[in-house]
C-alpha positions in Angstrom: -12.0 -19.2 1.7 -8.9 -21.3 2.0 -5.9 -19.7 3.6 -2.3 -20.5 2.3 1.0 -19.8 3.6 3.6 -18.5 1.1 6.4 -20.9 1.8 9.2 -19.8 4.2 7.9 -16.2 4.1 5.2 -17.4 6.7 2.9 -14.9 5.1 -0.7 -16.2 5.5 -3.4 -14.9 3.1 -6.6 -16.0 1.7 -6.3 -17.8 -1.8 -7.9 -14.8 -3.4 -5.8 -11.7 -4.0 -6.0 -8.5 -5.9 -3.7 -8.0 -9.1 -3.4 -4.3 -9.6 -2.0 -4.2 -13.1 -5.6 -3.4 -14.6 -6.4 -0.5 -12.4 -3.9 1.6 -14.4 -6.6 1.7 -17.0 -9.3 3.0 -14.5 -9.6 6.7 -13.3 -8.4 7.2 -9.7 -11.8 7.3 -8.1 -12.9 4.0 -9.6 -9.5 2.6 -8.5 -9.8 3.7 -4.8 -13.4 2.3 -4.8 -12.2 -1.1 -6.0 -9.3 -1.3 -3.8 -11.3 -0.5 -0.7 -14.2 -2.8 -1.7 -11.6 -5.5 -2.1 -10.1 -4.9 1.3 -13.5 -4.6 3.0 -14.5 -8.0 1.2 -11.6 -9.9 2.8 -8.7 -9.5 0.3 -5.5 -8.8 2.2 -2.8 -9.5 -0.6 -2.2 -6.6 -3.3 0.3 -7.1 -6.0 1.5 -4.2 -8.1 4.7 -3.0 -9.9 6.7 0.2 -10.7 6.1 -0.7 -14.4 2.2 -0.4 -14.0 2.2 3.3 -14.6 0.1 4.8 -11.8 -1.1 1.7 -10.1 1.1 2.3 -7.0 0.0 5.9 -6.7 -3.6 4.8 -6.7 -2.9 2.2 -4.1 -1.3 4.8 -1.9 -4.2 6.9 -2.1 -6.8 4.4 -1.5 -5.0 2.3 1.2 -2.5 4.6 3.0 -3.9 8.1 2.9 -1.6 9.5 0.3 -4.4 11.9 -0.5 -6.1 12.5 2.8 -8.0 15.6 1.9 -9.9 13.7 -0.7 -9.8 10.1 0.3 -9.4 10.3 4.2 -6.4 9.1 6.2 -5.0 5.6 6.3 -7.8 3.2 5.3 -5.8 0.2 6.6 -3.2 -0.5 9.3 0.1 -1.3 7.6 0.7 -4.3 9.4 -2.6 -5.9 8.5 -2.2 -5.8 4.6 0.4 -7.5 2.4 1.9 -5.4 -0.4 4.0 -6.9 -3.1 5.6 -4.8 -5.8 8.3 -5.2 -8.5 11.1 -3.7 -10.3 12.4 -4.5 -13.9 15.8 -2.8 -13.0 18.8 -4.4 -14.7 21.2 -2.3 -12.6 21.5 -1.2 -8.9 20.9 2.5 -9.7 17.5 1.6 -11.3 16.9 -0.7 -8.4 17.1 1.7 -5.8 15.3 4.5 -7.7 12.5 2.1 -8.4 12.2 1.1 -4.7 12.4 4.5 -3.3 9.7 5.6 -5.8 7.4 2.7 -5.0 7.6 3.3 -1.3 6.9 7.0 -1.9 3.9 6.5 -4.2 2.4 3.7 -2.0 2.9 6.0 1.1 4.2 3.1 3.2 7.5 2.4 4.9 8.2 -1.1 3.6 7.2 -3.8 1.1 6.1 -7.1 2.2 7.6 -8.7 -0.9 9.8 -7.0 -3.4 10.1 -8.9 -6.8 12.7 -8.7 -9.7 10.2 -8.3 -12.6 9.9 -10.6 -15.7 13.6 -11.7 -15.5 15.4 -13.4 -18.4 17.7 -15.1 -16.0 18.1 -16.2 -12.4 20.0 -13.3 -10.8 22.6 -14.5 -8.3 25.1 -13.0 -5.9 28.3 -12.3 -7.8 26.7 -12.1 -11.4 28.0 -8.8 -11.9 24.5 -7.0 -11.7 24.5 -6.3 -8.1 20.7 -6.9 -8.1 20.6 -9.7 -5.6 23.0 -8.0 -3.3 20.8 -4.9 -3.6 17.8 -7.1 -2.4 19.7 -8.3 0.6 20.7 -4.7 1.5 17.2 -3.5 1.1 16.0 -6.3 3.4 18.7 -5.5 5.9 17.6 -1.9 6.0 14.0 -2.9 6.7 12.6 -1.6 3.3 11.5 -4.9 2.2 10.7 -8.0 4.2 10.9 -10.8 1.5 12.8 -11.4 -1.7 10.9 -12.4 -4.7 11.1 -12.8 -8.5 8.8 -13.2 -11.5 9.4 -14.7 -14.9 7.5 -16.0 -18.0 10.0 -18.6 -19.0 9.7 -21.9 -17.4 13.2 -23.0 -17.8 14.3 -19.7 -15.9 11.6 -20.6 -13.3 13.0 -24.0 -12.7 16.5 -22.5 -12.3 15.2 -20.0 -9.8 13.7 -22.8 -7.6 16.9 -24.9 -7.9 18.9 -21.8 -6.7 17.2 -21.6 -3.4 17.8 -17.8 -3.4 14.2 -16.5 -3.6 11.5 -16.6 -1.1 8.6 -16.2 -3.7 8.3 -17.0 -7.4 5.6 -15.4 -9.6 4.8 -17.3 -12.8 1.8 -17.7 -15.1 -0.6 -20.4 -13.9 -4.2 -21.3 -14.6 -6.3 -24.3 -15.4 -4.8 -24.2 -19.0 -1.5 -25.2 -17.4 0.5 -28.1 -19.0 1.9 -30.9 -16.7 5.4 -29.2 -16.8 3.8 -26.0 -15.2 1.9 -28.2 -12.6 5.1 -29.8 -11.7 6.8 -26.5 -11.3 4.1 -25.4 -8.9 4.6 -28.5 -6.7 8.4 -28.3 -6.9 8.2 -24.6 -5.7 5.9 -25.6 -2.7 8.1 -28.6 -1.8 11.0 -26.2 -1.8 9.2 -23.7 0.8 8.9 -21.2 -2.0 5.6 -19.2 -2.1 4.1 -19.3 -5.5 2.2 -16.4 -6.8 0.0 -17.2 -9.8 0.0 -14.5 -12.4 -2.3 -14.6 -15.4 -4.8 -17.0 -13.6 -7.3 -16.1 -16.0 -4.9 -16.7 -19.0 -4.8 -13.0 -20.1 -8.6 -12.8 -20.4 -9.3 -16.0 -22.3 -10.6 -17.6 -19.1 -14.0 -16.1 -18.5 -15.4 -18.6 -15.9 -14.1 -17.3 -12.5 -15.7 -20.0 -10.5 -13.7 -22.7 -12.5 -10.6 -20.6 -12.2 -11.0 -20.2 -8.4 -11.9 -23.9 -7.8 -8.7 -25.1 -9.7 -6.6 -23.1 -7.5 -8.0 -24.7 -4.4 -6.1 -27.8 -5.4 -2.8 -26.4 -4.6 -1.3 -25.4 -1.2 1.0 -22.5 -1.0 -0.3 -20.7 -4.2 -2.0 -17.4 -4.2 -3.7 -16.2 -7.4 -3.7 -12.5 -8.1 -6.8 -11.8 -10.2 -6.4 -8.8 -12.5 -9.5 -6.7 -11.7 -10.6 -3.6 -13.6 -14.3 -3.6 -13.1 -16.6 -3.7 -10.0 -18.6 -6.6 -11.3 -15.4 -8.8 -11.6 -14.4 -7.8 -8.1 -17.8 -8.7 -6.8 -17.5 -12.3 -8.4 -14.3 -13.0 -6.5 -15.5 -11.5 -3.4 -18.5 -13.7 -3.3 -16.2 -16.8 -3.1 -14.8 -15.5 0.3 -17.9 -16.9 1.8 -18.7 -19.7 -0.6 -15.5 -20.8 -2.2 -16.1 -23.1 -5.2 -14.7 -26.6 -5.0 -13.7 -28.8 -7.7 -16.4 -31.2 -8.8 -17.4 -33.3 -11.8 -19.1 -30.5 -13.5 -16.1 -28.1 -13.2 -13.7 -30.8 -14.1 -15.7 -31.4 -17.3 -15.8 -27.8 -18.2 -12.0 -27.4 -17.6 -11.2 -30.3 -19.9 -13.4 -28.8 -22.7 -11.7 -25.5 -22.3 -8.2 -27.2 -22.5 -9.3 -29.0 -25.7 -10.6 -25.7 -27.2 -7.3 -23.8 -26.2 -4.8 -26.5 -26.7 -1.7 -25.6 -28.7 0.1 -22.3 -29.1 -1.9 -19.2 -28.4 -0.9 -15.7 -27.4 -1.4 -14.9 -23.7 -1.6 -11.1 -24.4 1.3 -10.2 -22.0 2.6 -7.5 -24.5 6.4 -8.2 -23.9 6.7 -8.5 -27.8 6.0 -4.7 -28.2 6.6 -2.4 -29.6 6.3 -3.6 -33.2 8.4 -1.6 -35.7 5.2 -1.1 -38.0 2.9 -0.6 -35.1 0.9 -3.8 -34.9 -1.0 -4.3 -31.8 0.5 -7.8 -31.5 -0.9 -8.8 -27.9 -4.5 -8.1 -29.3 -4.1 -9.1 -33.0 -2.4 -12.3 -32.4 -5.3 -13.8 -30.4 -8.2 -12.0 -32.0 -9.9 -15.4 -33.1 -10.0 -16.5 -29.6 -11.3 -13.3 -28.1 -13.9 -12.8 -30.7 -15.4 -16.4 -30.0 -15.0 -16.2 -26.2 -15.9 -12.6 -25.5 -17.9 -11.2 -28.5 -17.6 -7.6 -28.6 -18.4 -4.9 -31.1 -14.9 -3.4 -30.6 -13.1 -6.3 -32.2 -15.2 -5.9 -35.4 -15.3 -2.1 -35.5 -13.9 -0.1 -38.3 -11.0 1.1 -35.9 -9.9 -2.5 -35.0 -10.3 -3.6 -38.7 -7.5 -1.0 -39.4 -5.5 -2.3 -36.7 -5.8 -5.9 -38.2 -4.9 -4.4 -41.6 -1.4 -3.4 -40.3 -0.5 -7.2 -40.1 -0.1 -6.8 -43.9 2.9 -4.5 -43.2 4.8 -6.9 -41.2 8.4 -6.8 -42.3 9.4 -10.1 -41.0 11.9 -8.8 -38.5 10.9 -11.4 -35.9 11.7 -9.2 -33.0 8.5 -10.3 -31.5 9.7 -13.9 -31.7 12.9 -13.0 -29.8 11.0 -11.2 -27.2 8.2 -13.7 -26.5 8.5 -15.4 -23.3 6.5 -18.3 -24.5 8.6 -18.8 -27.6 5.7 -18.4 -30.0 6.1 -18.0 -33.8 4.2 -14.7 -33.4 4.3 -13.8 -37.1 2.6 -17.1 -38.0 0.0 -16.5 -35.3 -0.7 -13.1 -36.7 -1.1 -14.4 -40.2 -3.6 -17.1 -39.1 -5.7 -14.7 -36.9 -5.7 -12.3 -39.8 -6.9 -14.9 -42.3 -9.7 -16.0 -39.8 -10.7 -12.3 -39.1 -11.1 -11.6 -42.8 -13.4 -14.9 -43.1 -15.3 -13.6 -40.1 -15.9 -10.1 -41.7 -16.8 -11.7 -45.0 -19.5 -13.9 -43.3 -17.6 -17.1 -44.4 -17.1 -18.0 -40.7 -19.8 -17.7 -38.1 -18.9 -16.8 -34.6 -22.2 -17.5 -33.0 
């Protein structure tokens, strides 16, 4: 497996890392098993966030012995593992509260990378928020080692790189990336900024892990954090440690076919549009057409989910989802199109086989 250096941080890691958002949906025992299997299999980079409910707590129990009676003492030496977490604080009070809680739950004395989470702007010294200054203070105190930032807005990401203030940037990146996003990655690496690829499976729309991993090998200084919830998913990515896939004509042709199928505007399922005033599950309903065709499941066609889709009829046109969408999608129009397609599927007018 290829090793990458995350820019000027000098952090060296395998180009195959564990994204800890999905383990908040697992029970603790399964989460502990996944995290330890990932470590045993060669993964050394783990990314989480204060916003991921109990993800940090599960990591603390699995890796650093926060529950030694049940799971044993520290499973790894702190200096041998790379832990990145995040805060979505908008003021310094929340910043320090989040940081202290993360360190406590993780049961570790410092974070290798601390990231301002899903930012709407490039936070700078003197901007009145005090957030960047708090980052510097936390680093001076030894609570964090490197200053990172994450965003879903490409214009903000470009501004962040130009600022030269951050050591890592986390941004959505997969083989569905447009040329502007590819250029962003190259610009980031040229500037010595480590690039952490979130949504490397495009929010679940990419189901070929081999092609996804092979695509990443083309980029130096990029570490993808695979969102892993199930043991079989982890086993796939761990198998690439010994036999990493490489880009070849077959994979290139497959990726080109995928890009054609998924071209245009589509919902990535990030959920930043929620909550909806009338209770629509936007991040599922706005991309149901793709999900049904790419990962057929009884759940999507169940009576329960039919009721969820019917809520689209109650849309009041407030367009709050549009203002919140980091990809600037016309979400009500996507909901409408997906609902029409869904009804055609249920009525048998459209085949999904």
